[in-house]
Legacy VTK file of the C-alpha trace (Angstrom):
# vtk DataFile Version 3.0
C-alpha trace
ASCII
DATASET POLYDATA
POINTS 179 float
-96.889 -95.886 5.931
-100.536 -96.375 4.626
-101.008 -92.727 3.979
-98.055 -92.200 1.787
-98.212 -91.975 -2.005
-95.485 -91.529 -4.466
-96.682 -88.774 -6.762
-93.434 -88.261 -8.732
-91.063 -91.218 -9.211
-87.356 -90.980 -10.126
-88.048 -91.147 -13.864
-90.584 -88.424 -13.912
-88.342 -86.459 -11.475
-85.486 -86.492 -14.053
-87.879 -85.510 -16.808
-89.143 -82.606 -14.679
-85.605 -81.265 -14.028
-84.902 -81.571 -17.803
-88.102 -79.694 -18.654
-87.470 -76.950 -16.170
-83.873 -76.386 -17.591
-85.095 -76.326 -21.165
-87.730 -73.804 -20.242
-85.186 -71.636 -18.433
-82.998 -71.812 -21.547
-85.882 -70.656 -23.722
-86.604 -67.713 -21.476
-83.103 -66.588 -20.589
-81.132 -67.222 -23.773
-77.532 -66.991 -22.909
-78.285 -66.091 -19.221
-76.089 -62.938 -19.583
-77.974 -60.854 -16.938
-79.370 -63.807 -15.014
-78.486 -65.613 -11.675
-79.813 -68.698 -9.917
-80.459 -68.476 -6.144
-81.716 -71.412 -4.078
-83.555 -70.869 -0.895
-82.081 -72.839 2.049
-82.533 -75.710 2.349
-84.835 -77.622 -0.190
-84.471 -74.921 -2.810
-80.693 -75.133 -2.639
-80.873 -78.887 -3.594
-83.113 -78.036 -6.518
-81.028 -75.245 -7.548
-77.838 -77.213 -7.485
-79.396 -79.905 -9.621
-80.645 -77.253 -12.110
-77.280 -75.451 -12.193
-75.392 -78.609 -12.894
-77.781 -79.740 -15.645
-77.695 -76.257 -17.258
-73.830 -76.364 -17.259
-74.142 -79.857 -18.902
-76.365 -78.317 -21.512
-73.818 -75.536 -22.380
-74.707 -72.722 -20.048
-71.291 -71.356 -18.899
-71.901 -68.118 -17.104
-74.697 -68.396 -14.540
-73.891 -67.082 -11.129
-75.249 -69.330 -8.423
-76.036 -68.559 -4.876
-77.730 -69.996 -1.669
-80.038 -67.718 0.357
-80.887 -68.285 4.014
-84.075 -66.675 5.128
-84.201 -67.866 8.811
-84.082 -64.330 10.324
-86.583 -62.886 7.841
-89.303 -65.452 8.695
-92.399 -64.518 10.712
-92.166 -67.789 12.599
-88.427 -67.673 13.499
-89.297 -68.721 17.056
-91.371 -71.866 17.306
-92.801 -73.816 20.205
-89.929 -76.284 19.558
-87.425 -73.568 19.872
-85.610 -71.227 17.358
-85.028 -72.365 13.815
-81.563 -73.372 12.580
-79.845 -70.869 10.257
-77.807 -72.072 7.197
-75.101 -70.210 5.400
-75.909 -67.594 2.713
-73.501 -67.770 -0.070
-74.008 -65.078 -2.678
-70.630 -63.896 -3.968
-72.135 -61.399 -6.603
-74.520 -58.562 -6.631
-77.996 -59.113 -7.883
-78.233 -55.485 -8.965
-80.018 -55.282 -12.398
-79.976 -59.056 -12.773
-82.941 -61.385 -13.559
-82.975 -63.502 -10.386
-84.299 -67.030 -10.661
-85.304 -67.749 -7.068
-85.590 -71.452 -6.463
-87.565 -73.390 -3.779
-88.725 -77.089 -3.537
-92.432 -76.566 -2.552
-94.530 -73.465 -2.814
-97.248 -73.681 -0.196
-98.467 -70.475 1.624
-96.078 -68.006 -0.131
-94.536 -66.880 3.247
-91.109 -68.415 2.360
-90.981 -66.605 -0.868
-91.940 -63.286 0.843
-89.045 -63.867 3.301
-86.700 -64.696 0.569
-87.477 -61.634 -1.359
-86.983 -59.465 1.648
-83.613 -61.053 2.326
-82.556 -60.801 -1.407
-82.928 -56.969 -1.181
-79.728 -56.945 0.888
-77.744 -58.092 -2.158
-78.876 -55.457 -4.556
-81.956 -54.509 -6.529
-82.694 -57.113 -9.201
-84.363 -56.034 -12.501
-86.697 -58.912 -12.101
-87.291 -61.780 -9.724
-88.753 -65.042 -11.107
-89.875 -68.030 -8.972
-89.081 -71.616 -9.890
-90.544 -74.449 -7.618
-90.511 -78.254 -7.983
-93.995 -78.590 -6.368
-96.824 -75.907 -6.438
-99.496 -76.713 -3.889
-101.809 -74.093 -5.570
-104.866 -74.154 -3.308
-102.935 -73.456 -0.214
-101.627 -69.926 -0.900
-102.225 -67.285 1.936
-100.176 -64.581 -0.064
-100.411 -63.497 -3.670
-97.420 -65.441 -4.757
-97.187 -67.416 -8.057
-94.459 -69.549 -9.604
-93.141 -68.596 -13.037
-91.929 -72.197 -13.465
-93.124 -75.189 -11.732
-92.312 -78.841 -11.948
-95.587 -80.447 -10.796
-99.020 -79.080 -9.547
-100.322 -80.815 -6.485
-103.785 -80.438 -5.149
-103.862 -81.670 -1.543
-105.945 -81.541 1.581
-105.076 -79.257 4.411
-103.683 -82.095 6.512
-101.441 -83.557 3.808
-97.762 -82.915 3.460
-95.646 -82.875 0.337
-91.997 -84.226 0.722
-89.479 -83.790 -2.041
-86.802 -86.424 -1.550
-83.372 -86.179 -3.099
-80.949 -89.107 -4.359
-78.057 -87.378 -2.325
-79.901 -87.446 0.976
-82.713 -90.031 0.689
-81.241 -92.444 -1.754
-83.686 -91.785 -4.604
-85.407 -88.687 -6.277
-89.039 -88.731 -5.618
-91.995 -86.628 -4.421
-94.330 -88.141 -1.772
-97.717 -87.043 -0.589
-98.034 -87.897 3.037
-101.408 -88.077 4.900
-102.073 -86.613 8.347
LINES 1 180
179 0 1 2 3 4 5 6 7 8 9 10 11 12 13 14 15 16 17 18 19 20 21 22 23 24 25 26 27 28 29 30 31 32 33 34 35 36 37 38 39 40 41 42 43 44 45 46 47 48 49 50 51 52 53 54 55 56 57 58 59 60 61 62 63 64 65 66 67 68 69 70 71 72 73 74 75 76 77 78 79 80 81 82 83 84 85 86 87 88 89 90 91 92 93 94 95 96 97 98 99 100 101 102 103 104 105 106 107 108 109 110 111 112 113 114 115 116 117 118 119 120 121 122 123 124 125 126 127 128 129 130 131 132 133 134 135 136 137 138 139 140 141 142 143 144 145 146 147 148 149 150 151 152 153 154 155 156 157 158 159 160 161 162 163 164 165 166 167 168 169 170 171 172 173 174 175 176 177 178
């Protein structure tokens, strides 16, 4: 495709994951009161990668969960039909925990708002932090900001950011696709 650019190749992708993990370790210490929750579906892939790397770096006790926000979205029903729900797997209470909420791309902020509403069904966290792989900073329609971000992307309205994963696409990379 002529309108497709690789903005983060696999080498930079790996460095970004490493940097995000090291930043989390600095901020959370032993992760005693923390948990990691990925937003279905793209956020789960990133959260799984972060969780695995943190464990390899010696973090032993870090509860990990997957959060589906389908029924909390304001666009549950689309012209193409209803969205497909994915399983939520949170086998712990988030009560009084520092929740690290993970998503692949921060765009308008609507997904994060839905996720925070859904998260309240699992307890009242002491703090919620947002970690994203890509922050499209000029496209926010809600006052949402990431605490941790892999890459900042300034894009046009008609451009699309696609985070691709080795497990599903054959390589780790971030693409910027034109209209």
